C-alpha positions as CSV (number, residue, x, y, z in Angstrom):
1,M,1.2,-16.8,-7.1
2,L,0.2,-15.1,-3.9
3,A,-2.7,-12.8,-4.7
4,P,-2.7,-9.4,-3.0
5,L,-4.5,-9.5,0.4
6,T,-5.5,-6.8,2.7
7,N,-3.6,-7.6,5.9
8,Q,-3.3,-4.1,7.4
9,Q,0.0,-4.6,9.1
10,S,2.1,-1.6,8.0
11,H,2.8,1.5,10.0
12,A,0.4,4.5,10.0
13,D,2.7,6.4,7.6
14,G,2.8,3.5,5.1
15,R,6.3,2.2,6.0
16,L,6.6,-1.6,5.9
17,S,6.3,-3.2,9.4
18,D,8.3,-6.2,10.5
19,H,5.1,-8.1,10.8
20,E,4.1,-7.5,7.1
21,F,7.7,-8.2,6.0
22,H,7.7,-11.5,7.9
23,W,4.2,-12.4,6.5
24,L,5.2,-11.8,2.9
25,T,8.6,-13.4,3.0
26,M,7.2,-16.5,4.6
27,R,4.9,-16.9,1.6
28,A,8.0,-16.7,-0.7
29,A,9.8,-19.2,1.5
30,G,6.8,-21.4,1.3
31,G,7.0,-21.8,-2.4
32,F,5.0,-19.0,-4.0
33,A,6.8,-18.2,-7.3
34,L,5.4,-14.6,-7.2
35,A,4.5,-12.7,-4.0
36,M,2.4,-9.6,-4.3
37,T,1.9,-7.0,-1.6
38,A,-1.4,-5.8,-0.5
39,A,-2.9,-2.7,-2.1
40,S,-0.1,-0.1,-1.8
41,H,-1.3,3.5,-1.8
42,V,0.5,5.8,-4.3
43,Q,-0.4,9.0,-2.5
44,A,-0.9,9.9,1.1
45,A,-4.3,11.2,0.3
46,G,-5.2,8.0,-1.5
47,Q,-4.9,5.7,1.6
48,G,-7.9,3.4,1.7
49,F,-7.5,1.6,5.1
50,P,-5.5,1.7,8.3
51,G,-2.2,-0.2,8.2
52,Q,-1.9,0.1,4.4
53,I,1.6,-0.1,2.9
54,G,2.7,3.0,1.1
55,I,4.7,3.4,-2.1
56,F,4.7,7.2,-2.6
57,G,7.8,8.5,-0.8
58,D,11.4,8.0,0.0
59,Q,10.5,6.9,3.5
60,H,9.1,3.7,2.0
61,L,12.2,2.8,-0.1
62,E,14.2,1.1,2.7
63,G,11.4,-1.3,3.7
64,L,10.3,-2.1,0.1
65,S,13.9,-2.7,-1.0
66,R,14.5,-5.0,2.0
67,L,11.2,-6.8,1.1
68,A,12.1,-7.3,-2.6
69,D,15.6,-8.5,-1.7
70,A,14.2,-11.1,0.8
71,I,11.6,-12.4,-1.5
72,R,14.1,-12.7,-4.3
73,G,16.4,-14.5,-1.9
74,H,13.7,-17.2,-1.5
75,G,13.6,-17.7,-5.3
76,S,10.4,-15.8,-5.7
77,I,9.5,-12.7,-7.7
78,S,8.1,-9.6,-5.8
79,S,5.3,-7.4,-7.1
80,V,3.4,-4.4,-5.8
81,Q,-0.3,-3.8,-6.2
82,L,-0.7,-0.1,-6.8
83,H,-3.8,1.5,-5.2
84,H,-5.5,4.9,-4.8
85,A,-8.8,4.9,-2.9
86,G,-10.0,8.2,-4.4
87,N,-13.3,9.4,-3.0
88,R,-13.5,6.2,-0.9
89,S,-10.5,7.2,1.2
90,P,-11.7,7.5,4.8
91,K,-11.8,11.1,6.0
92,E,-10.3,10.1,9.4
93,L,-7.2,8.9,7.5
94,V,-6.7,11.5,4.8
95,G,-8.9,14.5,5.6
96,V,-10.6,15.6,2.4
97,P,-10.4,12.7,-0.1
98,V,-9.1,13.4,-3.7
99,S,-10.9,12.2,-6.8
100,P,-10.8,12.9,-10.5
101,S,-14.4,14.0,-10.4
102,D,-16.5,15.9,-7.8
103,D,-18.4,13.9,-5.2
104,P,-20.7,16.0,-3.1
105,Q,-21.2,13.2,-0.5
106,T,-17.5,13.1,0.4
107,G,-16.3,16.5,-0.7
108,A,-13.8,14.9,-3.0
109,G,-13.0,16.4,-6.3
110,A,-10.5,18.2,-8.5
111,N,-10.2,21.1,-6.0
112,A,-9.0,18.6,-3.3
113,W,-5.9,17.9,-5.4
114,R,-4.8,21.5,-4.9
115,S,-5.3,21.5,-1.2
């Protein structure tokens, strides 16, 4: 199994890049029975690092479907690691982070969900 790695190769909006597609499909072609993506943010406000693959909108479907098909074509199983960085989301990427509980240091909290 290819464990999820943080390779920071996707586009700024979370769409899969050709570089990340190539990197992951080469692992499947190389014999991994299961290839897992890097941490994939489930909400724009939950991005944890630049170049992070996204899985929260229709704009991601084409790339993710193409990736799953290619991995399957190499006889491997694809998997996605779901991720939300919460109050650890960098402000320069998401603005005010969102979190299930208030965090005075980052400004994250329940009110951020409504922003």
